[in-house]
The first five atom37 places (N, CA, C, CB, O) and aatype in JSON, in Angstrom:
{
  "aatype": [12, 11, 9, 10, 9, 10, 4, 16, 7, 2, 15, 4, 1, 15, 5, 12, 0, 5, 7, 17, 10, 5, 15, 13, 3, 0, 1, 10, 6, 19, 8, 15, 0, 7, 16, 6, 14, 0, 16, 5, 19, 2, 14, 7, 0, 19, 11, 19, 12, 11, 6, 0, 7, 9, 3, 9, 15, 1, 8, 0, 14, 11, 15, 19, 6, 19, 18, 1, 3, 10, 6, 17, 3, 18, 19, 9, 16, 19, 4, 3, 6, 0, 2, 6, 15, 4, 14, 19, 13, 15, 7, 1, 19, 11, 11, 1, 10, 8, 12, 7, 13, 6, 3, 14, 15, 11, 19, 15, 7, 16, 3, 3, 13, 9, 11, 15, 6, 13, 9, 1, 19, 1, 3, 6, 9, 1, 5, 1, 13, 18, 0, 10, 18, 6, 15, 6, 9, 11, 7, 11, 0, 16, 11, 14, 6],
  "atom_mask": [
    [1, 1, 1, 1, 1],
    [1, 1, 1, 1, 1],
    [1, 1, 1, 1, 1],
    [1, 1, 1, 1, 1],
    [1, 1, 1, 1, 1],
    [1, 1, 1, 1, 1],
    [1, 1, 1, 1, 1],
    [1, 1, 1, 1, 1],
    [1, 1, 1, 0, 1],
    [1, 1, 1, 1, 1],
    [1, 1, 1, 1, 1],
    [1, 1, 1, 1, 1],
    [1, 1, 1, 1, 1],
    [1, 1, 1, 1, 1],
    [1, 1, 1, 1, 1],
    [1, 1, 1, 1, 1],
    [1, 1, 1, 1, 1],
    [1, 1, 1, 1, 1],
    [1, 1, 1, 0, 1],
    [1, 1, 1, 1, 1],
    [1, 1, 1, 1, 1],
    [1, 1, 1, 1, 1],
    [1, 1, 1, 1, 1],
    [1, 1, 1, 1, 1],
    [1, 1, 1, 1, 1],
    [1, 1, 1, 1, 1],
    [1, 1, 1, 1, 1],
    [1, 1, 1, 1, 1],
    [1, 1, 1, 1, 1],
    [1, 1, 1, 1, 1],
    [1, 1, 1, 1, 1],
    [1, 1, 1, 1, 1],
    [1, 1, 1, 1, 1],
    [1, 1, 1, 0, 1],
    [1, 1, 1, 1, 1],
    [1, 1, 1, 1, 1],
    [1, 1, 1, 1, 1],
    [1, 1, 1, 1, 1],
    [1, 1, 1, 1, 1],
    [1, 1, 1, 1, 1],
    [1, 1, 1, 1, 1],
    [1, 1, 1, 1, 1],
    [1, 1, 1, 1, 1],
    [1, 1, 1, 0, 1],
    [1, 1, 1, 1, 1],
    [1, 1, 1, 1, 1],
    [1, 1, 1, 1, 1],
    [1, 1, 1, 1, 1],
    [1, 1, 1, 1, 1],
    [1, 1, 1, 1, 1],
    [1, 1, 1, 1, 1],
    [1, 1, 1, 1, 1],
    [1, 1, 1, 0, 1],
    [1, 1, 1, 1, 1],
    [1, 1, 1, 1, 1],
    [1, 1, 1, 1, 1],
    [1, 1, 1, 1, 1],
    [1, 1, 1, 1, 1],
    [1, 1, 1, 1, 1],
    [1, 1, 1, 1, 1],
    [1, 1, 1, 1, 1],
    [1, 1, 1, 1, 1],
    [1, 1, 1, 1, 1],
    [1, 1, 1, 1, 1],
    [1, 1, 1, 1, 1],
    [1, 1, 1, 1, 1],
    [1, 1, 1, 1, 1],
    [1, 1, 1, 1, 1],
    [1, 1, 1, 1, 1],
    [1, 1, 1, 1, 1],
    [1, 1, 1, 1, 1],
    [1, 1, 1, 1, 1],
    [1, 1, 1, 1, 1],
    [1, 1, 1, 1, 1],
    [1, 1, 1, 1, 1],
    [1, 1, 1, 1, 1],
    [1, 1, 1, 1, 1],
    [1, 1, 1, 1, 1],
    [1, 1, 1, 1, 1],
    [1, 1, 1, 1, 1],
    [1, 1, 1, 1, 1],
    [1, 1, 1, 1, 1],
    [1, 1, 1, 1, 1],
    [1, 1, 1, 1, 1],
    [1, 1, 1, 1, 1],
    [1, 1, 1, 1, 1],
    [1, 1, 1, 1, 1],
    [1, 1, 1, 1, 1],
    [1, 1, 1, 1, 1],
    [1, 1, 1, 1, 1],
    [1, 1, 1, 0, 1],
    [1, 1, 1, 1, 1],
    [1, 1, 1, 1, 1],
    [1, 1, 1, 1, 1],
    [1, 1, 1, 1, 1],
    [1, 1, 1, 1, 1],
    [1, 1, 1, 1, 1],
    [1, 1, 1, 1, 1],
    [1, 1, 1, 1, 1],
    [1, 1, 1, 0, 1],
    [1, 1, 1, 1, 1],
    [1, 1, 1, 1, 1],
    [1, 1, 1, 1, 1],
    [1, 1, 1, 1, 1],
    [1, 1, 1, 1, 1],
    [1, 1, 1, 1, 1],
    [1, 1, 1, 1, 1],
    [1, 1, 1, 1, 1],
    [1, 1, 1, 0, 1],
    [1, 1, 1, 1, 1],
    [1, 1, 1, 1, 1],
    [1, 1, 1, 1, 1],
    [1, 1, 1, 1, 1],
    [1, 1, 1, 1, 1],
    [1, 1, 1, 1, 1],
    [1, 1, 1, 1, 1],
    [1, 1, 1, 1, 1],
    [1, 1, 1, 1, 1],
    [1, 1, 1, 1, 1],
    [1, 1, 1, 1, 1],
    [1, 1, 1, 1, 1],
    [1, 1, 1, 1, 1],
    [1, 1, 1, 1, 1],
    [1, 1, 1, 1, 1],
    [1, 1, 1, 1, 1],
    [1, 1, 1, 1, 1],
    [1, 1, 1, 1, 1],
    [1, 1, 1, 1, 1],
    [1, 1, 1, 1, 1],
    [1, 1, 1, 1, 1],
    [1, 1, 1, 1, 1],
    [1, 1, 1, 1, 1],
    [1, 1, 1, 1, 1],
    [1, 1, 1, 1, 1],
    [1, 1, 1, 1, 1],
    [1, 1, 1, 1, 1],
    [1, 1, 1, 1, 1],
    [1, 1, 1, 1, 1],
    [1, 1, 1, 0, 1],
    [1, 1, 1, 1, 1],
    [1, 1, 1, 1, 1],
    [1, 1, 1, 1, 1],
    [1, 1, 1, 1, 1],
    [1, 1, 1, 1, 1],
    [1, 1, 1, 1, 1]
  ],
  "atom_positions": [
    [[106.85, 110.61, 93.34], [107.84, 109.31, 93.47], [107.0, 108.53, 94.11], [109.29, 109.43, 94.29], [106.0, 108.85, 94.76]],
    [[107.55, 107.26, 93.86], [106.69, 106.16, 94.65], [107.94, 105.13, 95.16], [105.37, 105.26, 93.51], [108.98, 104.88, 94.54]],
    [[107.51, 104.61, 96.51], [108.61, 104.19, 97.16], [107.87, 102.96, 98.22], [109.42, 105.57, 97.93], [106.98, 103.15, 99.05]],
    [[108.47, 101.85, 97.92], [108.11, 100.57, 98.92], [108.83, 99.92, 99.59], [107.63, 99.64, 98.46], [109.68, 99.28, 98.98]],
    [[108.79, 99.81, 100.89], [109.89, 99.26, 101.59], [109.35, 98.14, 102.18], [110.55, 100.14, 102.56], [108.22, 98.1, 102.66]],
    [[110.35, 96.97, 102.16], [110.39, 95.44, 102.19], [110.66, 94.94, 103.26], [111.21, 94.86, 101.41], [111.85, 94.99, 103.57]],
    [[109.74, 94.3, 104.22], [110.78, 93.34, 105.57], [109.38, 92.29, 105.22], [111.1, 94.26, 107.93], [108.31, 92.49, 104.65]],
    [[110.01, 91.07, 105.89], [109.02, 90.04, 106.42], [107.46, 90.1, 107.39], [109.91, 89.34, 107.16], [106.41, 89.47, 107.48]],
    [[107.98, 90.99, 107.85], [106.76, 91.11, 108.93], [105.99, 92.09, 108.94], [0.0, 0.0, 0.0], [104.76, 91.96, 108.98]],
    [[106.68, 93.4, 108.89], [106.12, 94.58, 108.29], [105.74, 95.14, 109.11], [105.25, 94.54, 107.43], [104.94, 96.04, 108.84]],
    [[106.1, 94.93, 110.47], [106.09, 95.2, 111.55], [106.61, 96.35, 112.54], [106.38, 94.4, 111.72], [106.07, 97.1, 113.35]],
    [[107.99, 96.11, 112.07], [108.9, 96.66, 112.95], [110.05, 98.05, 112.02], [109.8, 95.15, 113.58], [109.88, 99.26, 112.13]],
    [[110.88, 97.53, 111.39], [111.97, 98.31, 110.7], [111.46, 99.14, 109.23], [113.19, 97.16, 110.34], [111.69, 100.3, 108.88]],
    [[110.62, 97.95, 108.48], [109.78, 98.54, 107.42], [108.87, 99.54, 107.88], [109.01, 97.54, 106.75], [108.37, 100.38, 107.14]],
    [[108.68, 99.46, 108.96], [107.47, 100.69, 109.07], [107.99, 101.78, 110.11], [105.84, 100.03, 109.72], [107.3, 102.79, 110.26]],
    [[108.83, 101.68, 110.62], [110.01, 103.06, 110.78], [110.78, 103.66, 109.61], [111.25, 102.65, 111.72], [110.85, 104.89, 109.62]],
    [[111.44, 102.94, 108.47], [111.57, 103.83, 107.53], [110.77, 104.66, 106.83], [111.98, 103.41, 106.89], [110.79, 105.84, 106.49]],
    [[109.67, 103.19, 106.63], [108.05, 103.95, 105.7], [108.08, 105.63, 106.81], [105.71, 102.44, 106.18], [108.29, 106.64, 106.14]],
    [[107.88, 105.86, 108.41], [107.61, 106.82, 108.9], [108.66, 108.08, 108.93], [0.0, 0.0, 0.0], [108.37, 109.23, 109.26]],
    [[110.1, 107.53, 108.44], [111.1, 108.64, 108.31], [111.08, 109.12, 107.32], [112.28, 108.42, 108.47], [111.09, 110.34, 107.44]],
    [[111.04, 108.56, 105.62], [110.87, 108.54, 104.87], [109.74, 109.95, 104.21], [110.77, 107.34, 104.95], [110.07, 110.91, 103.51]],
    [[108.46, 109.6, 104.72], [107.59, 110.54, 105.06], [107.85, 112.14, 105.28], [107.15, 110.04, 106.09], [107.67, 113.16, 104.6]],
    [[108.49, 111.77, 106.92], [108.89, 113.12, 107.42], [109.82, 113.5, 106.68], [109.32, 113.24, 108.75], [109.72, 114.71, 106.88]],
    [[110.61, 113.4, 106.01], [111.65, 113.93, 105.01], [111.06, 115.09, 103.62], [112.31, 112.42, 104.3], [111.44, 116.16, 103.16]],
    [[109.94, 114.11, 103.37], [109.41, 114.74, 102.22], [107.7, 114.64, 101.85], [110.23, 114.12, 101.1], [107.4, 113.72, 101.09]],
    [[106.82, 115.32, 102.24], [105.57, 114.94, 101.71], [105.16, 114.66, 100.54], [104.92, 115.6, 101.94], [104.04, 114.2, 100.34]],
    [[106.17, 114.96, 99.46], [105.84, 115.22, 98.22], [106.13, 113.27, 97.77], [106.98, 116.71, 97.43], [106.12, 112.85, 96.61]],
    [[106.28, 112.7, 98.58], [107.12, 111.11, 98.62], [105.63, 110.46, 98.65], [108.41, 110.61, 100.33], [104.64, 111.1, 99.0]],
    [[105.61, 109.2, 98.26], [104.51, 108.62, 98.27], [105.13, 107.2, 99.02], [103.79, 108.56, 96.75], [105.4, 106.36, 98.16]],
    [[105.33, 106.87, 100.0], [105.8, 106.03, 100.63], [104.72, 104.5, 100.95], [106.26, 106.87, 101.76], [103.54, 104.79, 101.16]],
    [[104.95, 103.45, 100.98], [104.31, 102.76, 101.42], [105.26, 101.27, 101.94], [103.25, 102.73, 100.45], [106.19, 100.77, 101.3]],
    [[104.73, 100.8, 103.17], [105.68, 99.39, 103.35], [104.67, 98.26, 103.33], [106.64, 99.29, 104.93], [103.44, 98.37, 103.38]],
    [[105.68, 96.76, 103.2], [104.85, 95.88, 103.36], [105.47, 94.81, 103.48], [104.0, 95.84, 102.55], [106.69, 94.98, 103.34]],
    [[105.13, 93.59, 103.71], [105.72, 92.01, 104.44], [105.55, 90.75, 103.61], [0.0, 0.0, 0.0], [104.57, 90.49, 102.91]],
    [[106.48, 90.11, 103.76], [106.23, 89.0, 102.86], [104.97, 87.91, 103.8], [107.95, 88.15, 102.5], [104.05, 87.28, 103.27]],
    [[105.24, 87.97, 105.07], [104.57, 87.54, 106.09], [104.33, 88.7, 106.88], [105.19, 86.51, 106.75], [105.24, 89.08, 107.63]],
    [[103.24, 89.33, 106.84], [102.54, 90.2, 107.58], [102.36, 90.08, 108.99], [101.46, 90.27, 107.1], [101.85, 89.0, 109.29]],
    [[102.63, 90.89, 110.05], [102.25, 90.52, 111.2], [100.59, 91.12, 111.77], [103.44, 90.98, 112.04], [99.83, 91.52, 110.89]],
    [[100.24, 91.14, 112.84], [98.71, 91.45, 113.0], [99.0, 93.09, 113.27], [97.79, 90.47, 114.47], [98.22, 93.88, 112.73]],
    [[99.99, 93.56, 113.98], [100.0, 94.73, 114.26], [101.71, 95.42, 114.08], [99.32, 94.74, 115.67], [102.68, 94.76, 113.72]],
    [[101.72, 96.75, 114.4], [103.01, 97.32, 114.29], [103.53, 97.0, 115.66], [103.03, 98.88, 113.9], [102.88, 96.95, 116.71]],
    [[104.96, 96.78, 115.45], [105.34, 96.3, 117.02], [105.25, 97.9, 118.03], [107.34, 95.46, 117.02], [105.76, 98.98, 117.72]],
    [[104.63, 97.63, 118.97], [104.55, 98.52, 120.23], [106.12, 99.36, 120.52], [104.12, 97.41, 121.64], [106.34, 100.55, 120.76]],
    [[106.73, 98.57, 120.42], [108.26, 99.21, 120.75], [108.72, 99.85, 119.71], [0.0, 0.0, 0.0], [109.78, 100.42, 119.93]],
    [[108.28, 99.97, 118.57], [108.85, 100.51, 116.85], [107.88, 101.71, 117.57], [108.27, 99.43, 114.77], [108.51, 102.6, 118.12]],
    [[106.39, 101.8, 117.61], [105.42, 103.09, 117.43], [106.34, 103.82, 118.5], [103.49, 102.92, 117.86], [106.92, 104.87, 118.19]],
    [[106.49, 103.17, 119.98], [106.87, 103.97, 121.03], [108.57, 104.8, 120.58], [106.89, 102.84, 122.47], [108.82, 105.98, 120.79]],
    [[109.23, 104.08, 120.12], [110.52, 104.94, 120.26], [110.44, 106.0, 119.0], [112.0, 103.91, 120.17], [110.87, 107.14, 119.13]],
    [[109.84, 105.53, 117.76], [109.47, 106.24, 116.81], [108.44, 107.76, 117.37], [108.73, 105.13, 115.86], [108.83, 108.81, 116.85]],
    [[107.58, 107.88, 118.05], [106.43, 108.76, 118.48], [107.93, 109.82, 119.56], [104.67, 107.59, 119.62], [108.04, 111.04, 119.44]],
    [[108.74, 109.07, 120.37], [109.75, 109.87, 121.05], [110.58, 110.5, 120.14], [110.54, 109.13, 121.95], [111.32, 111.4, 120.54]],
    [[110.6, 110.09, 118.73], [111.56, 110.93, 118.11], [110.89, 111.55, 117.05], [112.75, 110.24, 117.65], [111.32, 111.71, 115.9]],
    [[109.74, 111.91, 117.53], [108.25, 113.05, 117.11], [107.68, 112.51, 115.27], [0.0, 0.0, 0.0], [107.03, 113.15, 114.45]],
    [[108.23, 111.18, 115.2], [107.31, 110.3, 114.13], [105.9, 109.7, 115.12], [108.43, 108.71, 113.4], [105.79, 109.39, 116.31]],
    [[104.95, 109.72, 113.96], [103.3, 108.84, 114.73], [103.23, 107.8, 113.56], [101.35, 110.05, 114.84], [102.9, 108.15, 112.43]],
    [[103.51, 106.64, 113.85], [103.22, 105.6, 113.31], [102.3, 104.66, 113.61], [104.04, 105.18, 113.25], [102.12, 103.66, 112.92]],
    [[101.61, 104.96, 114.76], [100.65, 104.64, 115.43], [99.53, 104.16, 114.81], [100.42, 105.49, 116.08], [98.83, 103.4, 115.49]],
    [[99.13, 104.44, 113.58], [98.12, 104.14, 112.86], [98.35, 103.56, 111.54], [97.43, 105.15, 112.79], [97.52, 103.6, 110.63]],
    [[99.55, 103.02, 111.46], [99.89, 102.3, 110.33], [99.41, 100.69, 110.6], [101.52, 102.5, 110.07], [98.93, 100.39, 111.69]],
    [[99.53, 99.92, 109.77], [98.97, 98.6, 109.74], [100.13, 97.96, 108.98], [97.45, 98.47, 109.04], [100.83, 98.58, 108.18]],
    [[100.3, 96.27, 109.38], [101.34, 95.79, 108.47], [100.32, 95.02, 107.16], [102.53, 94.61, 109.41], [99.22, 94.49, 107.31]],
    [[101.16, 95.17, 105.83], [99.99, 94.45, 104.69], [101.01, 94.0, 104.22], [98.86, 95.28, 103.55], [102.19, 94.13, 104.53]],
    [[100.38, 93.32, 103.24], [100.91, 92.08, 102.59], [101.61, 92.72, 101.39], [99.72, 90.92, 102.16], [100.96, 93.6, 100.81]],
    [[102.64, 92.47, 101.0], [103.27, 92.75, 99.81], [102.46, 92.63, 98.26], [104.4, 91.86, 99.9], [102.59, 93.36, 97.28]],
    [[101.47, 91.27, 98.46], [100.54, 90.8, 97.47], [99.62, 92.44, 97.1], [99.45, 89.32, 98.24], [99.1, 92.59, 95.99]],
    [[99.56, 93.29, 97.94], [98.24, 94.71, 97.83], [99.29, 95.29, 96.66], [97.86, 96.17, 99.72], [98.78, 95.8, 95.67]],
    [[100.58, 95.23, 96.76], [101.21, 96.48, 95.39], [102.14, 96.07, 94.66], [101.93, 97.88, 95.84], [102.96, 96.88, 94.23]],
    [[102.24, 94.58, 94.3], [102.47, 93.89, 93.6], [102.48, 93.97, 92.2], [101.99, 93.28, 93.95], [103.36, 93.46, 91.5]],
    [[101.05, 94.92, 91.56], [100.54, 95.38, 90.33], [100.91, 96.56, 89.77], [99.36, 95.43, 90.37], [100.64, 97.05, 88.68]],
    [[101.92, 97.16, 91.15], [101.77, 98.59, 90.71], [103.45, 99.31, 90.64], [100.65, 99.45, 91.96], [104.4, 98.97, 91.34]],
    [[103.43, 100.02, 89.92], [104.9, 100.61, 89.48], [105.38, 101.54, 90.47], [104.9, 101.4, 88.08], [104.82, 102.42, 91.12]],
    [[106.77, 101.03, 90.39], [107.96, 101.68, 91.83], [108.67, 102.54, 91.26], [109.19, 100.6, 92.61], [109.0, 102.21, 90.12]],
    [[109.05, 103.57, 91.63], [110.38, 104.09, 91.37], [111.46, 103.28, 92.52], [110.32, 105.88, 91.55], [112.58, 103.08, 92.05]],
    [[111.29, 102.87, 93.76], [112.18, 102.63, 94.34], [111.42, 101.06, 95.34], [112.7, 104.11, 95.06], [110.3, 100.9, 95.82]],
    [[112.51, 100.27, 95.3], [111.49, 98.99, 96.08], [113.09, 98.76, 97.19], [110.78, 97.0, 94.59], [114.11, 98.21, 96.79]],
    [[112.92, 99.24, 98.33], [114.0, 98.95, 99.24], [113.59, 98.12, 100.0], [114.52, 99.92, 99.94], [112.47, 98.26, 100.5]],
    [[114.41, 96.99, 100.29], [114.37, 95.85, 101.31], [114.97, 96.02, 102.87], [115.17, 94.72, 100.66], [116.13, 96.42, 102.81]],
    [[114.63, 95.89, 103.88], [115.4, 96.39, 105.26], [115.64, 95.41, 106.0], [114.7, 97.34, 106.15], [115.59, 95.76, 107.18]],
    [[115.96, 94.07, 105.84], [115.9, 92.97, 106.47], [117.7, 92.9, 106.62], [114.97, 91.72, 105.6], [118.63, 93.46, 106.03]],
    [[117.59, 91.93, 107.71], [119.18, 91.74, 108.29], [119.32, 90.89, 107.36], [119.63, 91.18, 109.88], [118.46, 90.01, 107.4]],
    [[120.33, 90.77, 106.21], [120.99, 89.51, 105.25], [121.4, 88.3, 106.05], [122.41, 89.99, 104.43], [120.88, 87.19, 105.89]],
    [[122.26, 88.54, 106.83], [122.63, 87.96, 107.97], [121.89, 86.53, 108.45], [122.44, 88.99, 108.92], [122.31, 85.38, 108.52]],
    [[120.6, 87.16, 108.72], [119.44, 86.56, 109.67], [118.14, 85.92, 109.16], [118.96, 87.63, 110.52], [117.38, 85.12, 109.71]],
    [[118.1, 86.44, 108.05], [116.83, 86.29, 107.42], [116.97, 86.6, 105.85], [115.78, 87.25, 108.12], [117.76, 87.37, 105.31]],
    [[115.95, 85.75, 105.24], [116.2, 86.06, 103.72], [115.18, 87.23, 103.58], [115.87, 84.67, 102.57], [114.32, 87.56, 104.4]],
    [[115.47, 87.81, 102.33], [114.66, 89.18, 102.35], [113.77, 88.73, 101.24], [115.56, 90.74, 102.03], [114.07, 87.92, 100.37]],
    [[112.69, 89.32, 101.38], [111.33, 89.19, 100.23], [112.12, 89.4, 98.95], [109.89, 90.54, 100.38], [113.1, 90.1, 98.72]],
    [[111.57, 88.79, 98.37], [111.19, 89.16, 96.35], [110.52, 89.95, 96.07], [110.46, 88.22, 95.39], [109.52, 89.87, 96.77]],
    [[110.45, 90.98, 95.22], [109.71, 91.75, 94.62], [109.7, 91.86, 93.21], [109.9, 92.74, 95.09], [110.47, 92.56, 92.55]],
    [[108.66, 91.04, 92.72], [108.7, 90.67, 91.42], [108.24, 91.68, 90.4], [107.98, 89.54, 91.32], [108.24, 91.4, 89.2]],
    [[107.8, 92.93, 90.89], [106.69, 93.75, 90.39], [107.91, 94.92, 89.75], [0.0, 0.0, 0.0], [109.08, 95.04, 90.1]],
    [[107.04, 95.82, 88.54], [107.87, 96.96, 88.35], [108.06, 98.09, 88.97], [107.69, 97.32, 87.49], [107.27, 98.88, 89.47]],
    [[109.44, 98.08, 88.88], [110.81, 98.5, 89.54], [111.74, 99.49, 88.87], [111.63, 97.31, 89.72], [112.31, 99.03, 87.88]],
    [[111.97, 100.52, 89.13], [113.1, 101.41, 88.38], [114.07, 100.84, 89.11], [113.08, 103.12, 88.44], [115.0, 100.31, 88.49]],
    [[114.08, 100.83, 90.44], [115.73, 100.84, 91.15], [115.1, 100.38, 92.55], [116.8, 102.69, 91.23], [114.22, 100.85, 93.27]],
    [[116.04, 99.1, 92.62], [115.74, 98.78, 93.84], [117.13, 98.18, 94.71], [114.55, 97.78, 93.69], [118.2, 97.75, 94.29]],
    [[116.66, 98.34, 95.98], [117.72, 98.75, 96.68], [117.69, 97.64, 97.78], [117.63, 100.29, 97.16], [116.64, 96.98, 97.79]],
    [[119.04, 97.18, 99.09], [118.97, 96.67, 100.01], [119.62, 97.34, 101.32], [119.33, 95.62, 99.66], [120.83, 97.55, 101.31]],
    [[119.05, 97.61, 102.16], [119.75, 98.58, 103.3], [119.21, 97.63, 104.84], [118.93, 100.62, 103.19], [118.23, 97.73, 105.58]],
    [[120.16, 96.9, 104.81], [119.72, 95.6, 105.87], [119.81, 96.36, 107.42], [0.0, 0.0, 0.0], [120.56, 97.32, 107.57]],
    [[119.11, 95.94, 108.37], [119.16, 96.34, 109.7], [118.61, 95.08, 110.63], [118.3, 97.7, 109.86], [117.66, 94.34, 110.39]],
    [[119.71, 95.08, 111.99], [119.14, 94.24, 112.92], [117.43, 94.6, 113.31], [120.14, 94.36, 114.19], [116.82, 95.67, 113.39]],
    [[117.0, 93.08, 113.52], [115.29, 93.42, 114.31], [115.29, 93.75, 115.62], [114.19, 92.11, 114.37], [115.34, 92.67, 116.2]],
    [[115.28, 94.57, 116.38], [115.47, 94.95, 117.83], [114.1, 93.96, 118.39], [115.36, 96.9, 118.15], [114.1, 93.59, 119.56]],
    [[112.95, 93.59, 117.43], [112.24, 92.59, 118.11], [112.41, 91.67, 118.36], [111.53, 92.36, 117.87], [111.61, 91.12, 119.12]],
    [[113.79, 90.8, 117.74], [114.35, 89.75, 118.4], [114.89, 89.94, 119.36], [115.04, 89.16, 117.86], [114.82, 88.91, 120.03]],
    [[115.61, 90.94, 120.04], [116.52, 90.79, 120.84], [115.87, 91.05, 122.33], [117.64, 91.65, 120.42], [115.13, 91.94, 122.73]],
    [[116.44, 89.93, 122.97], [115.89, 89.97, 124.72], [117.27, 90.12, 125.76], [114.95, 88.18, 125.23], [118.44, 89.89, 125.46]],
    [[116.74, 90.55, 127.01], [117.3, 90.93, 127.72], [116.53, 92.34, 128.93], [0.0, 0.0, 0.0], [115.35, 92.11, 129.15]],
    [[116.94, 93.34, 129.47], [116.57, 93.72, 130.35], [115.2, 94.99, 129.7], [117.89, 94.08, 131.18], [115.85, 96.01, 129.43]],
    [[114.17, 95.18, 129.49], [113.79, 96.18, 129.19], [114.4, 97.58, 128.4], [113.46, 96.28, 130.12], [114.08, 98.28, 127.43]],
    [[115.72, 97.54, 129.66], [116.06, 99.39, 129.2], [117.18, 98.92, 127.97], [117.09, 100.76, 130.89], [117.57, 99.59, 127.02]],
    [[117.58, 97.37, 128.41], [118.12, 97.23, 126.84], [117.76, 97.24, 125.71], [118.51, 96.47, 126.59], [118.33, 97.89, 124.83]],
    [[116.48, 96.31, 125.47], [115.28, 96.1, 124.2], [115.26, 97.5, 124.13], [113.56, 95.27, 124.49], [115.96, 97.86, 123.19]],
    [[114.7, 98.53, 124.78], [114.7, 99.82, 124.61], [115.75, 100.36, 123.82], [114.67, 100.36, 125.73], [115.54, 100.91, 122.74]],
    [[116.8, 100.23, 124.3], [118.2, 100.51, 123.56], [118.38, 100.39, 122.18], [119.16, 99.7, 124.01], [118.71, 101.37, 121.51]],
    [[118.15, 98.97, 121.56], [118.11, 98.48, 120.59], [117.52, 99.33, 119.84], [117.7, 97.43, 120.63], [117.93, 100.19, 119.06]],
    [[116.16, 98.86, 120.29], [115.15, 99.79, 119.24], [115.26, 101.24, 118.89], [113.83, 99.82, 119.76], [114.77, 101.81, 117.92]],
    [[116.04, 101.76, 119.91], [116.73, 103.29, 119.78], [117.95, 102.95, 118.81], [117.35, 104.05, 121.45], [117.94, 103.79, 117.91]],
    [[118.59, 102.41, 118.71], [120.03, 102.25, 118.21], [119.15, 102.21, 116.31], [121.17, 100.33, 119.08], [119.08, 103.12, 115.48]],
    [[118.69, 100.99, 116.24], [117.84, 100.95, 115.1], [117.33, 101.74, 114.33], [117.1, 100.53, 115.26], [117.58, 102.0, 113.15]],
    [[116.3, 102.26, 115.28], [115.43, 103.76, 115.02], [116.49, 104.67, 114.0], [115.13, 104.79, 116.81], [116.34, 104.77, 112.78]],
    [[117.36, 105.17, 114.66], [118.4, 106.0, 114.53], [119.38, 105.69, 113.31], [119.07, 105.99, 115.77], [119.87, 106.58, 112.62]],
    [[119.59, 104.43, 113.14], [120.19, 103.89, 112.41], [119.34, 104.29, 110.81], [120.31, 102.43, 112.99], [119.52, 105.25, 110.06]],
    [[118.6, 103.39, 110.73], [117.78, 103.92, 109.73], [117.11, 105.12, 109.42], [117.09, 103.34, 109.7], [116.57, 105.27, 108.32]],
    [[117.08, 106.26, 110.57], [116.81, 107.39, 110.22], [118.23, 107.7, 109.68], [116.19, 108.25, 111.3], [117.98, 108.32, 108.64]],
    [[119.42, 107.64, 109.79], [120.65, 107.97, 109.25], [120.65, 107.6, 107.96], [121.73, 107.43, 109.91], [120.85, 108.5, 107.13]],
    [[120.48, 106.54, 107.59], [120.83, 105.61, 105.99], [119.58, 105.9, 105.36], [121.09, 103.63, 106.03], [119.57, 105.94, 104.13]],
    [[118.51, 106.1, 105.98], [117.53, 106.75, 104.48], [117.44, 108.31, 104.57], [115.63, 106.15, 104.44], [116.92, 108.88, 103.61]],
    [[117.85, 108.99, 105.51], [118.55, 110.47, 105.33], [119.1, 110.67, 104.51], [119.35, 110.92, 106.06], [118.73, 111.55, 103.74]],
    [[120.36, 109.86, 104.26], [121.69, 110.0, 102.84], [120.91, 109.41, 101.99], [123.44, 109.1, 102.89], [120.96, 110.25, 101.09]],
    [[120.17, 108.53, 101.56], [119.78, 107.8, 101.02], [118.33, 108.96, 100.06], [119.58, 106.53, 102.11], [117.86, 108.89, 98.93]],
    [[118.14, 109.64, 100.93], [116.81, 110.65, 100.6], [117.97, 111.72, 99.59], [115.81, 111.66, 102.47], [117.95, 111.83, 98.36]],
    [[119.0, 112.47, 100.64], [119.71, 113.43, 100.4], [120.49, 113.33, 98.64], [120.69, 113.4, 101.68], [120.71, 114.29, 97.91]],
    [[120.68, 112.3, 98.42], [121.66, 111.72, 97.59], [120.97, 111.5, 96.41], [122.28, 110.49, 98.11], [121.42, 111.93, 95.35]],
    [[119.92, 110.89, 96.46], [119.28, 110.38, 95.43], [117.97, 110.63, 95.28], [119.42, 109.22, 95.4], [117.61, 111.02, 94.17]],
    [[116.93, 110.47, 96.38], [115.63, 110.75, 95.83], [115.22, 112.22, 95.91], [114.64, 109.93, 96.53], [114.22, 112.46, 95.23]],
    [[115.72, 113.23, 96.53], [115.38, 114.57, 96.87], [115.19, 115.51, 95.75], [116.34, 115.09, 97.71], [114.43, 116.48, 95.71]],
    [[116.08, 115.02, 94.75], [116.18, 116.38, 93.51], [115.3, 115.02, 92.74], [0.0, 0.0, 0.0], [115.34, 115.21, 91.52]],
    [[114.91, 114.38, 92.91], [113.91, 113.81, 91.62], [112.82, 113.47, 92.02], [114.31, 112.63, 90.84], [112.23, 112.64, 91.34]],
    [[112.0, 114.12, 93.6], [110.84, 114.28, 93.74], [109.86, 115.43, 93.23], [110.86, 114.17, 94.78], [110.27, 116.57, 92.97]],
    [[108.99, 115.16, 93.14], [107.91, 116.1, 92.63], [106.88, 116.34, 92.81], [107.69, 116.08, 91.84], [106.14, 115.36, 92.69]],
    [[106.31, 117.43, 93.11], [105.09, 118.1, 93.84], [103.89, 116.82, 93.51], [104.63, 119.91, 93.05], [104.14, 116.16, 92.5]],
    [[102.87, 116.51, 94.12], [101.79, 115.28, 93.69], [101.33, 116.52, 92.94], [100.58, 114.26, 94.95], [101.72, 117.68, 93.02]],
    [[100.28, 115.88, 92.09], [99.65, 116.3, 90.65], [97.97, 116.79, 91.53], [99.58, 114.54, 89.13], [97.03, 117.22, 90.87]]
  ]
}
């Protein structure tokens, strides 16, 4: 099963979602991309995911153009609709979903507050993606050939 997670910068929320989905099931082929990819994965996202036991330090932001001509079982956008426009993917997709999350990289305040927002969003991504995995993806995933 092939899953693409989209956001604007592909540096934070989509990277965390990719890390979580990969941790749920090794049979899944999970990628993430952005319409305006950042130069690196957000260090705050890397840190809070590592604290949760998921290493995304080797991930790198990629352009959605890399994946446009491929076929996908799911394309999931993770931007916060209230504050951003979500990328549109025009490739071959069996199912499109939107799961909006606030961007913790846009938060300002003390270091402790910023970290708490990264943790909150990380945990929300885990919860919602695990629910999706259990309800829709798990039974459809097959072993890689």
